[in-house]
N, C-alpha and C positions, 0 to 999 in steps of 0.2 A: 483346857481349851475346848471349844465346842466341837463335837464330832457327831456325824460327818460334817465336813466343811470343805470349801474350796481351797483353804490353806492346806489341809491334810491331803486333799486330792493332788494339789500341785507338788507337795513334798514327795508323793508316791508315784506320780505319773509325769514323767519328764516331758512327754509330748504335750500334755495339757499345759504344763508350766511354760513351755516354749511358746505355745499359742497365746497365752496370757501376756507373756513378756513382749511379744511382737506387737500386740495391740495396745499395750499400756504406755501412756504418755505422761505419767506422773514423775515426781522427783525422787521417789524412794526405791529401794530394792524391791523387786516384785513380790518376793515372799514376805517381806516386812509389810508391804502394802496390803497383801491378802490377810495377814494376821490382824492388822489394825482395822481392817474392814469388819472383822468379827469381834474384835476386842479393842474398841477405840481408844481407851485410856491406859491400856496395859503395856508393859515392856514385852518385847518379843521373847521367845524361849532362849534366844542368844543373848538377851540382856540389853537390846537396843531400846532406848527410851522412846515412848510414843510422842509424836509432835503435839498431841493433845494434852500432854502431861501438865503444861503450864496453865491450862484453863482455870483450874480451881484457884490457884494463887492469884491470877489476874482478876477473877471474879471477886475474890475477897477484897482486893485492893480497890477495885472499881466501885463496888456496891456496898461494902460494909460501912456502917455509920462512922463518919470521920470524927477524929478527936477534936473537940471544940477549940482547944488551945494550940493546935498544930497549924502553923501558917502554911505549910506546904501540903497539907492533907488533900485539899481540893485539886491543886495541879497534879499531884501524884495519882489521884483517882481518875482524872481526865486522861492522863497518859496511859494508865492501865486500860481504861475503856477503849481508847483508840487501838491499842495493841491487841486487845481481845477481839475487836471487830476485824482487824487484819488477819488474826489467827483463824477466826471462824470462817472467813472467806477462803483462806488457803486450804483449810480442812475440807470445806465443801467442794472446792475444785479438785482436790486429791481424791475425794470420795467418788466424784463423778468419773474421774479418769479410771479408777480401778473397777468401778461398776461396769463401765463401758467395755473395758478389756475382758472382764469375766463373761459378759453377755456375748461378745464376739467369739471368744474362745469356746464357749459352750455351744453356740449356734453351729460353729464349724464341726465340733465333735459330734453333735446330734446328726448333722448331715452325713458325716462319715459313718456313723452307726447305722443310719437308715440304709445307706448304700450297701453296707456289709450284710444287713438283714435281708436285702433282696437276693443275695446269693444263698441258695439252699445249702444246708450242711452236707459235707461229703460223708462217705461211709466212715463210721467210727466216731463222727463228731456229733455233738448235740448243741443246739442253739443255746447260748448263755442267757440266763434270766437277767432282765434289766430292771433296775429299780427306777420307779418314777422319778423324773427329774425334779429337783427341788426348785421351787419358786421363791426367790429371796425378795423380801420387802425392803424398800428403801426408807431410811429414817428421815423424817421431816425435821427441819431446824426449829429449835425452840427459842424464841426471842423474848418471851414475856418477862418483864422485870420482876414481877411478883414471884415467878418460878425461880429466878436467880437468887432473889432475896431468901427464898425458902431454903435454898441450898446452903447459903453462907450465914444465915442469921442466927441459927441455933447451934448449940453444942451437940456434937454427935459422939456417943460413946457406947461401948459394949464390952463385956467381959465374957469370953467363951469358957465354958466349964466342961469337964468330961462327964457326959450324961450316963454312961453305962459301965464305967470301969474299963480296964484294959489299957493298952498302950499303942499308939500309932507306930512306934518303933518296931513293934512286934508284928505288924501287918505284913503279909507277903511271905512270912517265914513258913517253911514246911513244903511238902511236895504233893499236895492234894490236887484234885482236878481244877482246871483254870476257871470253870464257870460253875455257877450254883443255881439251885432253884430259889428265885427271889420273890416267890409269891407273898411271903410275909412282908417284905419291904414294899412291894407294889400295892399292898392293901391300903396304903396311905391315900391312894388316889380314889378309893371307894367312898371315903367319908366326904360330907359336904364341905365346900370351901368356907373358910371363916375369915373375918377381917384381918387377923394376924398373918394370914397366908399371902397377903398382898404387900409387897415392898412399897414404901412411900413414893419412890420414883423408880421406873424401870423402862429402859428402851428394849423391849423384847423383840429383837431382830428375828430370832428363830424359835423362840419358846412360845408355847401356847399358854397365854397368861391365865386362862381359866383353870389350868391344871396345876398351878403353883401351890405347893404345900410347904409350910415352914417345918424345918427339922429341929427347931429349938423354941425357946420362949420368944414372945413378941419383941420387936425392936432389935433383933439380931439378924445378920445378913445371910444366913444359911438356909437354902430352900431345896426342894426337889421339884421337878416339872417334867412334862413331856414336850418334845420339840415337834416341829411341823412334819417330821418324818416318823413320828410316834416312837422315837427312841426315848429312853428314860434318862434323866440328867440330875446330877447334883450341881447346885448353882450357888455361887458366891456373888452377892450384889453389892456394888460400890454405892456410896452415898450420893454420887452424881447420876445414878441410873444406869451406868454401864455394868457389865457383869462378866464373870468367867464361868464357864460350864464344862463339865465332862459328861459326855453322853454315850450310851451304848444301847444296842438292841436289847429288849427285855430278856431274850433267851441267851444273851451273852453277858449276863451280869457276873462280874468277877467274884470268885469265891472268897477273895480277901477283902472285898468291899469296893465300892466305887469311890475313888480317891480324888480330892481336889486340893490344890495349894494356891494361896493367893496372899495379897497384902491389902489391908484396909486402912485408909486414912482416918484418923481420929482427931477431931478438932476440939480443943478444950476451951476454957474461958479466957477472955482477954487478960493479958498480964500487964502490958504497958501500952499506952496510946491506943492505936487502932489495930495492933498486931494480934492475931489469934494464933496461939501456939498449936503446933500440929505434930503428931507422932504417927507412926505406922505400926500396925499389928500384923505380923506374919502368921497366917492361919494354915493349918493342915487338918483336913477333916476327911472321914471315911463313912460312907453309908453302907452298912453291912447287910447281907442277904436276909438276916432275921428281922430287919427293920430298925435295929438300934443304930446309934451313931457314936463315933469316937472322934474327939477333936482336941486340939490344943492351940496355944498361942505363944508368941514370943515378941513382946513389945520392944520397940526400938525407936529412938528419936532420931529424926533426920533433919 
């Protein structure tokens, strides 16, 4: 998950969570809504499926080329297109509700912090350092049919290989210091950006897109980047442009590596009619302080 984030802040700060909950007028649990605000298509850590999870299936049905001999292909596509429009409207309404709740909760928190700052510290106290407040950009809706066709028209596939040897199962073992000098890993940001460093589609809510660097060969979804707070991130990009990221300050790079886990949808070739077979690849990857990466996969059909 992306860090720092309002989701993590709400998990750790009960007062902030309560302010968001009071201002939130949406239909979901407030923590779930905060998670989906940052990870629109991903299940929550508790396993709750995202309301946006059906978008890819509806897009395939609505926009994939219909089978010529199928009498019900066009009506089925029309129904899917109508349901997709309703879903997108509901998602936009929910997004507006949680955005507004976060804005109101943050404004109240800022006012309280300013009031506290007006009080000089008492003897023995020091004024706490405050991190600049993050400004979150809102995603615009993408409605171009050509973009949708690009998402569903081609087969998407990748195979993750272990690039440097080692085993993810062994990461985290031992009792060394929790943080490491990651200058070797961070040197990746010193090289010029290349075409392979840019995903085909990415809704970079918090990431600085110009800092994206691929951690593997082209056409695979594993990247590193800096976010708008200048933290360093390992990023797993979905084929629909959403992403999962794990971010830390550069001076708090884990000695065992920056770890990310996720699931990627892999669409194969049509088998019968207009149906596109789909499977998921569970991915676990770690970006190590020396700049190498270790990863693995576990394909499973759902």
